[in-house]
C-alpha positions in Angstrom: -104.8 -74.4 -112.7 -106.1 -76.0 -115.9 -103.8 -76.7 -118.8 -105.4 -74.5 -121.4 -103.7 -76.3 -124.3 -105.9 -79.3 -123.5 -108.9 -77.5 -124.9 -107.5 -76.4 -128.2 -108.0 -79.7 -130.0 -111.5 -80.7 -131.2 -113.0 -83.9 -129.9 -114.0 -86.9 -132.1 -117.6 -88.0 -132.6 -116.4 -91.6 -133.0 -116.6 -91.9 -129.2 -120.3 -90.9 -129.4 -121.0 -93.4 -132.2 -119.2 -96.1 -130.2 -121.1 -95.2 -127.0 -124.5 -95.3 -128.9 -123.8 -98.8 -130.3 -122.7 -100.1 -126.9 -125.7 -98.6 -125.2 -128.0 -100.2 -127.8 -126.0 -103.4 -128.1 -129.1 -105.6 -128.4 -129.7 -104.0 -131.8 -126.3 -104.6 -133.2 -124.6 -107.6 -131.6 -125.7 -111.3 -132.0 -124.8 -111.8 -128.3 -125.5 -108.7 -126.2 -123.4 -110.2 -123.4 -120.2 -109.9 -125.4 -118.4 -106.6 -125.2 -117.8 -104.7 -128.4 -114.4 -103.2 -129.3 -114.0 -100.2 -131.6 -112.9 -102.6 -134.3 -116.1 -104.7 -133.9 -118.2 -101.5 -134.1 -116.5 -100.4 -137.3 -117.2 -103.8 -138.8 -120.9 -103.5 -137.8 -121.1 -100.1 -139.4 -119.5 -101.2 -142.6 -121.6 -104.4 -142.9 -124.8 -102.4 -142.3 -123.7 -99.7 -144.7 -123.1 -102.2 -147.5 -126.6 -103.5 -146.9 -128.5 -100.3 -146.9 -126.5 -97.8 -149.0 -125.8 -97.7 -152.8 -122.2 -98.6 -153.7 -121.2 -94.9 -154.2 -122.8 -93.9 -150.9 -121.2 -96.9 -149.2 -117.8 -96.0 -150.4 -118.1 -92.4 -149.1 -119.5 -93.6 -145.8 -116.9 -96.4 -145.3 -114.0 -93.9 -145.8 -115.5 -91.4 -143.4 -116.2 -93.8 -140.5 -112.8 -95.5 -141.0 -111.1 -92.1 -140.8 -113.2 -91.2 -137.7 -112.1 -94.4 -136.0 -108.5 -93.7 -136.8 -108.8 -90.2 -135.6 -107.7 -88.6 -138.8 -111.0 -86.7 -139.0 -113.1 -85.5 -136.1 -116.6 -85.1 -137.5 -118.9 -86.5 -140.2 -120.1 -84.2 -143.0 -123.8 -83.7 -143.0 -124.6 -86.2 -145.8 -122.7 -89.0 -144.0 -124.4 -88.0 -140.7 -127.7 -88.6 -142.5 -126.5 -91.9 -143.9 -125.6 -92.9 -140.3 -129.3 -92.9 -139.3 -130.0 -95.6 -141.9 -126.8 -97.5 -141.2 -127.7 -97.7 -137.6 -131.2 -98.8 -138.7 -132.9 -96.2 -136.5 -136.7 -96.7 -136.5 -137.9 -93.1 -135.8 -136.9 -89.5 -135.8 -137.0 -89.7 -132.0 -134.1 -92.2 -132.1 -132.2 -89.9 -134.5 -132.7 -86.9 -132.1 -131.5 -89.0 -129.2 -128.3 -89.9 -131.2 -127.7 -86.3 -132.2 -128.4 -84.6 -128.9 -127.1 -87.1 -126.4 -124.3 -88.8 -128.2 -122.9 -86.8 -131.2 -123.2 -83.2 -129.9 -125.3 -82.1 -132.9 -128.4 -79.9 -133.0 -131.6 -81.9 -133.5 -133.2 -82.2 -136.9 -135.5 -79.3 -137.6 -138.9 -79.7 -139.4 -138.4 -76.1 -140.5 -135.7 -77.2 -143.0 -137.2 -78.8 -146.1 -134.3 -81.3 -146.3 -134.5 -82.2 -142.7 -138.3 -82.4 -142.8 -138.0 -85.0 -145.5 -135.5 -86.9 -143.4 -137.7 -86.7 -140.3 -140.7 -88.0 -142.3 -138.6 -90.7 -143.9 -137.5 -92.0 -140.6 -141.1 -91.9 -139.2 -142.4 -93.7 -142.3 -139.5 -96.2 -142.2 -138.4 -95.5 -145.7 -135.2 -96.8 -147.0 -132.1 -94.7 -147.7 -132.7 -95.2 -151.4 -136.3 -93.9 -151.2 -135.2 -91.0 -149.0 -132.5 -90.0 -151.4 -134.8 -90.1 -154.4 -137.3 -87.8 -152.7 -134.5 -85.4 -151.6 -133.2 -85.4 -155.1 -136.6 -84.7 -156.6 -137.0 -81.6 -154.4 -133.4 -80.5 -154.4 -134.1 -77.3 -156.3 -136.8 -76.4 -153.8 -134.5 -77.2 -150.9 -131.9 -74.9 -152.4 -134.5 -72.1 -153.0 -135.6 -71.9 -149.4 -135.2 -68.5 -147.8 -132.6 -68.1 -145.2 -135.1 -67.4 -142.4 -138.8 -67.9 -141.9 -140.9 -64.9 -143.0 -142.6 -64.8 -139.6 -140.6 -64.5 -136.4 -142.8 -66.6 -134.1 -142.1 -69.4 -131.7 -144.0 -72.7 -131.8 -144.8 -72.8 -135.6 -142.4 -75.7 -136.2 -143.8 -77.8 -133.3 -147.3 -77.2 -134.6 -146.3 -78.3 -138.1 -144.6 -81.3 -136.8 -147.7 -82.4 -134.8 -150.3 -81.6 -137.5 -148.3 -82.9 -140.5 -145.7 -85.4 -139.5 -147.6 -86.9 -136.5 -151.2 -86.7 -137.8 -151.1 -86.5 -141.6 -148.3 -88.5 -143.1 -149.0 -92.2 -143.2 -147.2 -93.2 -146.4 -144.7 -92.1 -148.9 -147.5 -91.0 -151.1 -148.8 -88.7 -148.4 -145.4 -87.1 -148.1 -145.2 -86.5 -151.9 -148.7 -85.0 -152.0 -147.7 -82.6 -149.1 -144.5 -81.6 -150.9 -146.2 -81.1 -154.2 -148.5 -78.4 -152.7 -146.6 -75.2 -153.3 -148.4 -73.5 -150.4 -146.9 -76.0 -148.0 -143.4 -75.1 -149.1 -143.8 -71.5 -147.9 -143.3 -72.7 -144.4 -139.7 -73.9 -144.9 -136.4 -72.0 -144.4 -132.7 -72.7 -144.0 -132.6 -71.5 -140.3 -134.8 -72.1 -137.4 -136.7 -69.7 -135.2 -136.5 -71.6 -131.9 -132.8 -71.3 -131.3 -132.7 -67.7 -132.6 -135.4 -66.7 -130.2 -133.7 -68.6 -127.4 -130.4 -66.7 -127.9 -132.0 -63.3 -128.3 -134.7 -63.6 -125.6 -133.6 -60.3 -124.1 -134.2 -58.3 -127.2 -137.2 -56.6 -128.8 -137.3 -59.0 -131.7 -138.8 -57.0 -134.5 -136.2 -54.3 -134.0 -133.5 -57.0 -133.9 -134.8 -58.8 -136.9 -135.0 -55.8 -139.2 -132.0 -53.9 -137.8 -132.0 -50.2 -138.8 -129.3 -48.4 -140.7 -127.5 -47.5 -137.5 -127.4 -51.2 -136.5 -129.2 -50.6 -133.2 -131.4 -53.0 -131.2 -133.5 -52.6 -128.1 -132.9 -54.7 -125.1 -135.9 -55.6 -122.9 -135.2 -55.0 -119.2 -136.4 -57.0 -116.3 -139.1 -54.3 -115.8 -140.5 -54.6 -119.3 -139.2 -51.3 -120.6 -136.6 -51.1 -123.4 -133.3 -49.4 -123.7 -131.4 -48.8 -126.9 -128.1 -50.5 -127.6 -125.9 -50.9 -130.6 -125.4 -54.3 -132.2 -121.7 -53.8 -131.5 -122.4 -53.4 -127.8 -124.5 -56.5 -127.8 -121.8 -58.4 -129.7 -119.2 -57.4 -127.1 -121.5 -58.3 -124.2 -121.9 -61.8 -125.7 -118.6 -62.7 -127.2 -116.4 -60.3 -125.3 -117.9 -61.8 -122.1 -118.6 -58.3 -120.8 -120.4 -57.9 -117.5 -120.5 -55.7 -114.4 -118.0 -57.4 -112.1 -115.3 -59.4 -113.8 -112.9 -57.0 -115.4 -112.3 -55.8 -119.0 -114.0 -57.7 -121.8 -112.2 -59.6 -124.4 -110.7 -57.4 -127.2 -111.7 -57.7 -130.8 -108.3 -59.3 -131.5 -108.9 -61.9 -128.8 -112.4 -62.7 -130.2 -110.9 -63.0 -133.7 -108.4 -65.5 -132.3 -111.2 -67.5 -130.6 -113.0 -67.6 -133.9 -110.2 -70.0 -135.1 -109.9 -72.0 -131.9 -113.7 -72.4 -131.2 -115.1 -71.7 -134.7 -118.5 -73.1 -133.8 -118.9 -70.8 -130.8 -117.3 -67.4 -131.6 -117.9 -65.3 -134.7 -116.7 -62.0 -136.2 -118.8 -58.9 -135.8 -119.7 -59.0 -139.5 -120.9 -62.6 -139.2 -122.8 -61.6 -136.1 -124.6 -58.8 -137.9 -125.6 -61.3 -140.6 -126.8 -63.7 -138.0 -128.9 -61.0 -136.3 -130.5 -60.0 -139.5 -131.2 -63.6 -140.5 -128.9 -63.4 -143.6 -126.4 -66.1 -142.5 -127.6 -69.6 -143.2 -126.0 -71.4 -140.2 -127.4 -72.9 -137.0 -126.6 -71.3 -133.7 -124.3 -73.6 -131.7 -124.9 -74.8 -128.1 -121.6 -73.1 -127.1 -122.8 -69.7 -128.3 -126.1 -70.2 -126.5 -124.2 -71.2 -123.3 -122.2 -68.0 -123.3 -125.5 -66.2 -123.0 -127.3 -68.7 -120.8 -124.8 -68.7 -117.9 -125.4 -65.0 -117.3 -129.2 -65.4 -117.5 -129.5 -68.3 -115.0 -131.3 -67.3 -111.8 -129.7 -67.8 -108.4 -132.0 -66.2 -105.8 -134.1 -68.5 -103.6 -137.2 -66.5 -104.4 -136.7 -67.6 -108.0 -136.5 -71.3 -107.3 -139.7 -72.1 -109.1 -138.5 -70.6 -112.3 -137.1 -73.1 -115.0 -134.0 -71.0 -115.3 -133.2 -71.2 -111.5 -130.1 -73.3 -110.7 -128.1 -74.1 -107.6 -124.6 -73.6 -108.9 -123.2 -75.3 -105.9 -124.7 -78.7 -106.8 -123.0 -80.2 -109.8 -125.8 -82.6 -110.7 -128.4 -79.8 -110.5 -126.3 -77.4 -112.5 -125.6 -79.8 -115.4 -129.2 -81.2 -115.2 -130.8 -77.7 -115.5 -128.4 -76.8 -118.3 -129.1 -80.0 -120.2 -132.9 -79.6 -119.8 -132.7 -76.0 -121.2 -130.4 -77.1 -124.0 -132.7 -80.0 -125.0 -135.8 -77.8 -124.8 -134.4 -75.5 -127.5 -133.0 -78.4 -129.7 -129.3 -78.0 -128.6 -127.2 -81.0 -127.7 -126.5 -81.8 -124.0 -123.2 -81.0 -122.5 -120.7 -83.6 -123.9 -117.1 -83.0 -122.7 -116.0 -86.3 -124.3 -116.7 -84.8 -127.8 -116.8 -81.1 -127.5 -113.7 -79.3 -126.2 -115.6 -76.1 -125.4 -118.1 -78.1 -123.2 -115.1 -79.7 -121.5 -113.5 -76.3 -120.9 -116.7 -74.9 -119.4 -117.2 -78.0 -117.1 -113.6 -78.1 -116.0 -113.7 -74.4 -115.1 -116.9 -75.1 -113.2 -115.4 -78.0 -111.2 -112.2 -75.9 -110.4 -114.4 -73.0 -109.3 -116.5 -75.3 -107.1 -113.4 -76.9 -105.5 -112.0 -73.5 -104.6 -115.3 -71.9 -103.5 -117.5 -74.6 -101.9 -119.2 -72.3 -99.4 -119.9 -69.1 -101.1 -123.5 -67.9 -101.9 -125.2 -69.1 -105.1 -125.1 -65.7 -106.7 -121.5 -65.1 -105.7 -120.5 -68.4 -107.2 -122.2 -67.5 -110.5 -120.0 -64.3 -110.6 -116.8 -66.2 -109.8 -117.6 -68.8 -112.4 -118.2 -66.2 -115.1 -115.0 -64.4 -114.1 -113.0 -67.6 -114.4 -114.5 -68.5 -117.7 -113.4 -65.1 -119.0 -109.9 -65.5 -117.6 -109.3 -68.9 -119.1 -110.8 -68.0 -122.5 -108.7 -64.9 -122.5 -105.6 -67.0 -122.0 -106.6 -69.4 -124.8 -107.2 -66.4 -127.1 -103.6 -65.3 -126.5 -101.9 -68.6 -127.0 
């Protein structure tokens, strides 16, 4: 049995920063053959920060990373996270995405967000932090005035804009300014992204979900292409109450409320869920929330082996590999048990289930795994 109290403390992204520097030691150490201690890495970060940041920004960043290393804080606020890209002297947005997705357990930057679009462009154009900050400050009012959600609920628009604008059009700081000064271009931007929203709600008739009628109903799309009506509350309980056909009663509203405090990035109240559904809540969907949905949607039958969502649950490497591929595809971070306590819980439950059931069928294992996830999460909710 797992010790459930082990999962009630958030991880620390310092380990991710440390791992990134060690994995790219040739960029940060005079002698790559010499091992780097955490104290060495903190000195490197402070030295680089003093070089690339203004005194005020340096002071904020220095305090934040020192607190991270000491363990007195667990995460960097968004502004210091952005500063970290420049302190680490990343040379492209691709490197920033690698840092975020594979080391820091953060969603990738989105070109749908005006602020993050500027950051992506700045990294591509190799602008300094000072230049980037000046541009962000210039367009701060427009960043604040973005709508919560894109006006059109369609997948692929952000990727198309990235390719046509960032890849093919922007060659200089002046190109970026000209693009941002065209008011028609600004109509594209919004505070939340479509890709992850569409990924979470891929079983729903999206226009009905997006608009949400006065009775707060949605239409679920079945495997046969037809639709059936369901209330938003029923959908909420299916997702966060871990309701399914075979693993006992769902989590109660009180238990979900308790989990909102223990895994605040994963679980949410019904009111906040309704705001998320109707695109009125300006927050990103977390990888943990997506995984609650994904594990039920993964395919297990041999006849479905050619589908990207097929997984052999009995093979650890395949299971984690498929999950990570899907997470990356939608801009979520990969499974990172060293930093994220919810990821660690899900993987430890998986390993325990596999150890206890090495010879069951693939579909049977999926049901056992979902049941065990519910049982352990229920225990944590009632601590």
